[in-house]
C-alpha positions as CSV (number, residue, x, y, z in Angstrom):
1,M,-100.2,-138.1,120.8
2,P,-102.6,-136.4,123.1
3,R,-102.8,-132.6,123.0
4,S,-103.1,-132.2,126.8
5,M,-101.7,-133.9,129.9
6,R,-102.1,-133.9,133.7
7,A,-99.5,-132.1,135.7
8,L,-99.1,-131.5,139.5
9,V,-98.3,-127.8,139.7
10,A,-97.3,-125.6,142.7
11,V,-98.9,-122.2,142.2
12,E,-96.6,-120.5,144.6
13,A,-94.0,-121.3,147.3
14,G,-95.5,-122.8,150.4
15,E,-96.5,-126.0,152.1
16,P,-96.9,-128.6,149.3
17,I,-100.4,-129.7,150.5
18,D,-101.5,-126.0,150.3
19,V,-100.0,-125.0,147.0
20,L,-100.2,-128.0,144.8
21,R,-102.9,-128.2,142.1
22,L,-103.7,-130.9,139.6
23,E,-103.9,-129.1,136.3
24,S,-104.3,-129.9,132.6
25,R,-101.4,-128.6,130.4
26,P,-100.5,-128.8,126.8
27,V,-98.1,-131.7,126.0
28,P,-94.7,-130.0,125.3
29,T,-92.7,-130.3,122.1
30,P,-89.1,-131.4,122.3
31,G,-86.5,-129.1,120.7
32,A,-83.1,-129.9,119.1
33,G,-81.2,-132.4,121.1
34,Q,-84.2,-133.3,123.3
35,A,-86.7,-136.0,123.7
36,L,-90.3,-136.2,124.8
37,I,-90.7,-138.8,127.6
38,R,-94.0,-140.5,128.4
39,V,-93.5,-140.7,132.2
40,A,-94.3,-144.0,133.9
41,A,-93.2,-143.4,137.5
42,T,-91.5,-140.6,139.4
43,P,-90.7,-140.5,143.1
44,V,-91.6,-138.0,145.8
45,H,-88.4,-137.1,147.6
46,A,-88.3,-134.9,150.7
47,S,-86.0,-132.5,148.8
48,D,-88.8,-132.1,146.2
49,L,-91.0,-130.8,149.0
50,H,-88.3,-128.4,150.3
51,V,-88.0,-127.0,146.8
52,L,-91.7,-126.1,146.9
53,R,-91.3,-124.6,150.3
54,G,-88.5,-122.3,149.0
55,R,-86.1,-123.9,151.5
56,Y,-83.7,-125.7,149.1
57,G,-80.6,-124.6,147.2
58,F,-82.6,-123.4,144.2
59,S,-86.1,-122.1,143.7
60,P,-88.1,-122.5,140.5
61,A,-90.2,-119.8,138.9
62,F,-93.8,-120.4,140.1
63,P,-96.1,-121.7,139.0
64,A,-94.0,-124.8,138.6
65,V,-94.5,-128.5,138.0
66,G,-93.2,-130.4,141.1
67,G,-90.6,-133.1,141.1
68,N,-87.0,-132.0,140.4
69,M,-85.1,-135.2,140.6
70,E,-85.8,-138.3,138.4
71,C,-88.3,-140.5,136.6
72,V,-88.6,-143.4,134.2
73,G,-90.6,-143.6,131.0
74,R,-90.5,-144.2,127.3
75,V,-89.4,-142.0,124.5
76,A,-92.6,-140.7,122.8
77,A,-90.9,-138.3,120.3
78,L,-87.5,-136.9,119.4
79,G,-86.6,-133.3,118.7
80,P,-84.6,-132.3,115.6
81,G,-81.1,-133.7,115.4
82,T,-81.5,-135.8,118.5
83,E,-79.3,-138.8,118.2
84,G,-78.6,-142.0,120.3
85,L,-82.2,-142.6,121.2
86,R,-85.2,-144.2,119.5
87,A,-89.0,-143.9,119.9
88,G,-90.4,-146.3,122.4
89,E,-87.0,-146.8,124.2
90,R,-87.3,-147.0,128.0
91,V,-85.2,-144.4,129.7
92,V,-84.4,-142.9,133.1
93,A,-84.4,-139.1,133.1
94,A,-81.9,-137.4,135.5
95,A,-84.0,-134.3,136.0
96,V,-81.8,-132.8,138.7
97,P,-81.3,-129.1,137.8
98,A,-77.7,-128.2,137.3
99,V,-76.4,-125.4,139.5
100,P,-75.3,-123.2,137.7
101,G,-77.5,-124.2,134.8
102,P,-80.8,-123.7,133.0
103,P,-84.2,-124.5,134.5
104,V,-85.3,-128.1,134.1
105,D,-88.9,-129.3,133.8
106,G,-90.5,-131.0,136.8
107,T,-91.2,-134.7,136.6
108,W,-94.7,-134.8,138.2
109,Q,-96.4,-134.7,134.8
110,E,-97.4,-137.2,132.2
111,Y,-95.0,-136.0,129.5
112,L,-91.6,-134.5,130.1
113,V,-89.1,-132.8,127.7
114,A,-85.5,-133.6,128.6
115,D,-82.1,-133.1,127.1
116,A,-80.8,-136.3,125.5
117,H,-77.6,-136.3,127.5
118,R,-79.7,-136.5,130.7
119,L,-81.4,-139.7,129.5
120,L,-80.1,-143.2,130.3
121,P,-81.6,-146.3,128.6
122,V,-82.6,-149.0,131.1
123,P,-83.5,-152.7,130.5
124,D,-87.1,-153.8,130.9
125,R,-86.0,-156.4,133.5
126,L,-85.4,-153.4,135.9
127,D,-88.8,-152.6,137.4
128,D,-90.2,-149.1,137.4
129,S,-89.9,-148.7,141.1
130,S,-86.1,-149.2,141.0
131,A,-85.6,-147.5,137.7
132,C,-87.3,-144.3,138.7
133,Q,-85.1,-144.0,141.8
134,L,-81.8,-144.8,140.0
135,A,-80.5,-141.3,139.2
136,V,-80.4,-139.6,142.7
137,N,-79.7,-141.7,145.7
138,P,-77.5,-144.5,144.1
139,L,-75.7,-141.8,142.2
140,T,-75.1,-139.8,145.4
141,A,-73.7,-142.9,147.2
142,L,-71.4,-143.8,144.3
143,L,-70.1,-140.2,144.0
144,L,-69.5,-139.8,147.8
145,V,-67.6,-143.0,148.2
146,T,-65.6,-143.2,144.9
147,R,-65.2,-139.6,143.7
148,E,-65.6,-137.2,146.6
149,L,-63.6,-139.3,149.1
150,D,-61.9,-142.0,147.0
151,V,-62.2,-144.5,149.8
152,R,-59.9,-147.4,149.1
153,P,-60.4,-151.1,149.9
154,G,-59.6,-151.9,153.6
155,E,-60.1,-148.3,154.7
156,W,-62.7,-147.3,157.3
157,L,-65.6,-145.0,156.3
158,L,-67.7,-143.4,159.0
159,Q,-71.2,-142.4,158.0
160,T,-74.3,-140.9,159.8
161,A,-77.9,-141.7,158.9
162,A,-76.9,-145.2,158.1
163,G,-80.6,-146.2,157.9
164,S,-81.4,-143.7,155.2
165,T,-81.7,-144.7,151.6
166,V,-78.3,-143.3,150.7
167,G,-76.8,-144.8,153.9
168,R,-78.0,-148.3,153.0
169,L,-76.6,-147.9,149.5
170,V,-73.3,-146.8,150.9
171,I,-73.1,-150.0,153.0
172,Q,-73.9,-152.1,149.9
173,L,-71.4,-150.3,147.8
174,A,-68.7,-150.5,150.5
175,R,-69.1,-154.2,150.9
176,H,-68.7,-154.6,147.1
177,L,-65.5,-152.5,147.1
178,G,-64.0,-154.0,150.3
179,I,-64.5,-150.9,152.4
180,R,-65.2,-151.2,156.1
181,T,-68.0,-149.0,157.5
182,I,-68.8,-147.4,160.8
183,N,-72.5,-146.7,160.7
184,V,-74.3,-144.2,163.0
185,V,-78.0,-144.6,163.8
186,R,-80.2,-142.9,166.4
187,R,-82.4,-145.8,167.4
188,R,-81.3,-149.0,169.1
189,E,-83.8,-151.1,167.1
190,A,-82.0,-150.1,163.9
191,V,-78.7,-151.6,165.0
192,A,-79.5,-155.3,164.1
193,E,-80.9,-154.2,160.7
194,I,-77.8,-152.3,159.7
195,R,-75.6,-155.2,160.8
196,A,-77.7,-157.6,158.7
197,L,-77.3,-155.3,155.7
198,G,-73.5,-155.6,156.0
199,G,-72.5,-152.7,158.2
200,D,-69.2,-153.7,159.9
201,E,-69.7,-151.5,163.0
202,V,-72.8,-149.7,164.3
203,I,-73.0,-146.8,166.8
204,C,-76.4,-145.9,168.3
205,T,-76.4,-142.3,169.5
206,E,-79.5,-143.1,171.6
207,D,-77.3,-144.7,174.3
208,E,-73.7,-144.5,173.0
209,D,-71.1,-141.7,172.7
210,L,-70.1,-141.4,169.1
211,V,-66.6,-140.1,169.6
212,R,-65.7,-142.7,172.2
213,R,-67.1,-145.5,170.2
214,V,-65.1,-144.5,167.1
215,T,-62.0,-144.5,169.2
216,E,-62.8,-147.9,170.5
217,I,-63.3,-149.2,166.9
218,V,-60.3,-147.7,165.1
219,G,-58.0,-146.5,167.8
220,P,-57.1,-143.1,169.0
221,A,-55.9,-141.9,165.6
222,G,-59.5,-141.7,164.4
223,V,-60.9,-142.2,160.9
224,R,-59.7,-140.4,157.8
225,K,-62.9,-140.3,155.8
226,A,-66.5,-139.7,156.7
227,V,-69.8,-138.7,155.2
228,D,-72.5,-136.9,157.1
229,C,-76.2,-136.4,156.4
230,V,-77.3,-135.1,159.8
231,A,-75.2,-131.9,160.6
232,G,-75.9,-130.2,163.9
233,P,-74.1,-131.7,167.0
234,V,-73.9,-135.1,165.4
235,G,-72.0,-133.6,162.5
236,A,-69.7,-131.9,164.9
237,Q,-69.0,-135.2,166.7
238,V,-68.1,-136.8,163.3
239,A,-65.6,-134.0,162.6
240,Q,-64.2,-134.5,166.1
241,S,-63.7,-138.2,165.4
242,L,-61.5,-137.5,162.3
243,A,-57.8,-138.2,162.3
244,P,-55.5,-135.3,161.7
245,G,-55.9,-134.4,158.0
246,G,-59.2,-136.3,157.8
247,E,-62.1,-135.2,155.8
248,T,-65.9,-135.1,156.2
249,V,-68.2,-134.6,153.3
250,V,-71.6,-133.2,154.4
251,Y,-74.4,-134.0,152.0
252,G,-77.5,-133.4,154.1
253,A,-78.9,-131.9,157.3
254,L,-81.5,-134.2,158.7
255,S,-81.2,-132.6,162.2
256,T,-82.6,-129.4,160.7
257,H,-85.3,-131.1,158.6
258,R,-88.1,-128.7,159.4
259,Q,-85.9,-126.0,160.9
260,T,-86.7,-122.4,159.7
261,D,-84.2,-120.5,161.9
262,P,-81.1,-119.9,159.8
263,A,-79.0,-119.7,162.9
264,A,-79.9,-123.3,163.7
265,L,-78.6,-124.6,160.4
266,T,-75.1,-125.1,161.7
267,I,-72.4,-127.6,162.5
268,P,-70.6,-126.4,165.7
269,L,-67.0,-127.2,164.8
270,S,-63.9,-126.8,167.1
271,A,-61.7,-124.2,165.5
272,R,-58.6,-125.6,167.3
273,S,-59.3,-129.1,165.9
274,V,-59.8,-127.7,162.4
275,I,-56.7,-125.6,162.5
276,Y,-54.2,-127.6,164.4
277,E,-55.2,-131.0,163.1
278,T,-55.9,-129.7,159.6
279,K,-59.3,-131.4,159.3
280,A,-61.6,-130.5,156.4
281,V,-65.3,-130.3,156.4
282,R,-66.9,-129.6,153.0
283,G,-70.2,-130.0,151.3
284,F,-71.6,-132.1,148.4
285,W,-74.7,-131.3,146.5
286,L,-75.8,-133.3,143.5
287,N,-77.2,-130.3,141.7
288,R,-73.8,-128.5,141.8
289,W,-72.1,-131.7,140.7
290,F,-74.3,-131.8,137.6
291,G,-73.4,-128.1,137.1
292,T,-69.7,-128.9,137.0
293,A,-69.6,-132.3,135.4
294,S,-69.4,-132.6,131.6
295,P,-72.3,-134.4,129.8
296,E,-69.9,-137.2,129.0
297,E,-68.8,-137.6,132.6
298,A,-72.4,-137.5,133.8
299,Q,-73.4,-140.2,131.3
300,Q,-70.4,-142.3,132.3
301,V,-71.2,-142.2,136.0
302,L,-74.9,-142.8,135.4
303,S,-74.1,-145.8,133.3
304,Q,-71.9,-147.1,136.2
305,V,-74.8,-146.7,138.6
306,R,-77.2,-148.5,136.2
307,G,-74.7,-151.4,136.0
308,L,-74.5,-151.7,139.8
309,V,-78.3,-151.7,140.1
310,V,-79.0,-154.1,137.2
311,D,-76.3,-156.5,138.6
312,E,-78.0,-156.2,142.0
313,V,-74.9,-154.9,143.8
314,L,-77.1,-152.0,144.8
315,S,-80.7,-152.7,145.9
316,I,-83.2,-149.9,145.8
317,P,-86.1,-150.4,148.2
318,G,-89.5,-150.8,146.5
319,G,-91.8,-147.8,146.4
320,R,-95.5,-147.3,147.0
321,P,-97.4,-146.1,144.0
322,F,-100.0,-143.3,144.0
323,P,-102.0,-141.6,141.2
324,L,-101.6,-137.8,140.9
325,E,-105.1,-137.4,142.3
326,R,-103.9,-138.7,145.7
327,F,-100.9,-136.3,145.9
328,S,-101.8,-135.2,149.5
329,E,-101.4,-138.8,150.7
330,A,-98.1,-139.2,148.8
331,V,-96.7,-135.9,150.2
332,E,-97.7,-136.9,153.8
333,L,-96.1,-140.3,153.4
334,A,-92.8,-138.8,152.0
335,E,-92.1,-137.1,155.4
336,A,-93.8,-139.5,157.8
337,P,-91.3,-140.8,160.4
338,G,-90.2,-144.3,159.5
339,H,-92.4,-144.2,156.4
340,G,-90.7,-147.2,154.7
341,A,-91.6,-147.3,151.0
342,K,-90.9,-144.3,148.9
343,P,-94.1,-142.7,147.5
344,L,-94.1,-142.8,143.7
345,F,-96.5,-141.0,141.3
346,V,-97.5,-143.5,138.5
347,F,-99.4,-143.0,135.3
348,A,-102.0,-144.9,133.4
349,D,-101.1,-146.5,130.0
350,D,-104.5,-145.7,128.3
351,Q,-104.5,-141.9,128.2
352,D,-107.0,-140.5,125.8
353,E,-106.5,-137.3,123.9
354,G,-107.9,-134.4,125.9
355,H,-108.8,-136.3,129.0
356,G,-109.9,-134.6,132.1
357,Q,-108.4,-134.6,135.6
358,E,-110.6,-137.5,136.8
359,A,-109.1,-140.0,134.4
360,P,-108.3,-143.3,136.1
361,A,-104.7,-143.7,137.2
362,R,-102.9,-147.0,137.5
363,P,-99.3,-148.1,137.2
364,R,-98.2,-148.1,133.6
365,Y,-95.7,-150.9,134.3
366,D,-95.5,-153.6,136.9
367,L,-93.8,-152.0,140.0
368,G,-92.6,-155.4,141.2
369,K,-93.7,-157.8,143.9
370,T,-91.8,-156.0,146.6
371,T,-93.7,-152.8,146.1
372,A,-96.7,-152.1,148.4
373,Q,-99.9,-152.4,146.4
374,M,-102.0,-149.3,145.7
375,D,-105.3,-149.2,147.6
376,S,-108.4,-149.5,145.5
């Protein structure tokens, strides 16, 4: 076991490119009920970057290791009394900080200490690219459809940002469960792609009226269940499209992606519609779900997600690997319009004790043929 490791650390809150530093840190020691994970791959989510900017629902104590979502790796050591895991076992770590809850170590480092109940064994046939993205977006899609809204077979589900990772997963899950989807996109060229993925109906806000099209599809009564990841005027139109007693669950605000004015972070709802038609608009945040779910419930749902991914009911798009040294490129790609592959930090498998920051970095495991190859 090496004494030191590389970690990507934000020295203070700010733009990630400006505040991130590649540092050498001591390899941590797991405590009771914990495991030390040798990280193989960990994604760069846009929400990770918002945490570093101080614009997310929680803020770490700086300096802080980046990455507050998920990773895949192997158990390197077990803390005292830790049961249910073994050294060398391949696991996914759900590193989403619970709110309320204690701080959680960031994943953008070579070794990570995690509570055992946040670790999920995964088979080797599931490549690193899919495994390291298993605990956030697929989990969100499953919870939204089956827990938050309890959408039943044959029902309509309206969703915005259908081309996003969660949106695509919702379409796949809905097809598996016999749920019909109305999918909102903002670009005409995305319509054919969403239909090919299995979306039943597609509305393009570039040249179509959302409310009118929903009425044409389901009739004047409207839809009873919707998920929204856009907010702003589009979120308001989703609420307007609801049937009396209908419900929208808002889990993102893409329309305010780089917005810094708090007054602009809104959904302009009609009070008359909410009152007289008893519509409900409420939020969902994975961090708060982890703060309220028991460890047993979290493990049960994570296991369900793992089964859906392993059985190829849910397909996670391949990622693009980067070594930590190229973090500026990975961060830029994470927020580039239409960036495609998710950037992933990957780690070498031949780490020597006490290595420096310039050690070579290559994927520890095969990231799969669908993953874009790292530039040499």
